C-alpha positions, 0 to 999 in steps of 0.5 A, a space after each residue: 083431728 079428734 083425740 080419743 081420750 079414755 078416762 083412767 082410774 077407778 070406777 065407783 063400783 071397783 072402789 066399793 068392791 075393794 072396800 067390801 073385800 077389805 072389810 071382810 078381811 078385817 072382820 076375819 082377822 078380828 074373829 081370829 084375834 078373839 078366838 086366840 084371846 079365848 084360847 090364851 085365857 083357857 090355857 092360863 086357867 089350865 096352867 093355874 089349875 095344874 099349879 094349884 093341884 101340884 101345890 097341894 100334892 107337894 104339901 101332902 108330901 112335905 107332911 106325910 104324918 098329916 091327915 089330908 083326906 076327906 076334903 071334898 068339892 064344896 067343902 069350906 076351908 077348915 078352921 086353921 092355925 096360922 102355921 107361918 106365925 107359930 109352930 104347929 103339929 102335923 095335924 095343925 099343919 094339915 088343916 092349915 095346908 087345906 085351908 090355905 089351898 082352898 082359899 087359893 082356889 078362888 071360890 072361897 075368897 069371901 070365907 071367914 077363914 080365908 079373910 082371917 088368914 089373909 089378915 094374918 099375912 098367911 095368904 097373899 092379899 091385894 085387890 084382885 081375887 086370887 084363884 080360878 073362876 068358881 075354883 074348888 078342889 078335893 083331896 082323896 086319900 086311899 091310905 091302904 094303897 098310899 095313893 092321893 088324888 087331888 082334883 081342881 075344878 073351875 068354870 070357864 067363861 062360855 063353857 057349858 060344864 065345869 073343867 077339872 084337872 086331877 093328879 094321882 100319886 103315891 106317897 
């Protein structure tokens, strides 16, 4: 009497195919995770840009007698008195607001005005550099129509062109 024994289990080819399918799946999940992280970073930067733009708009509304216009992209922070430590006129408060806002955007962290305001405690300090990557901003005032436009610009990683966010409001 002969018994016909069939071998059971996996063959080497079946095992290799299973490992290949699992490897492709893991690579796909890793790619999705990377895209998700990039999108989260983009959303974080956009949210910060919106917050910074509205911060400047609120400063302008709080000091309607100040002259906030003429602050262009690329302009360094203006010299300013620390208005947190002393009483300031409307013009001094406008210069302080412009300087502290420009220092908060990110591109001028090493500027002497920003360093002086940080040393005086008028701006947050710390080891990290605040603001957006290559962050800059502008304020344009149309006094005839009482319209203010605040623009924030920054450079995202792997983006071919700078991103920007602008708000316009009457005061």
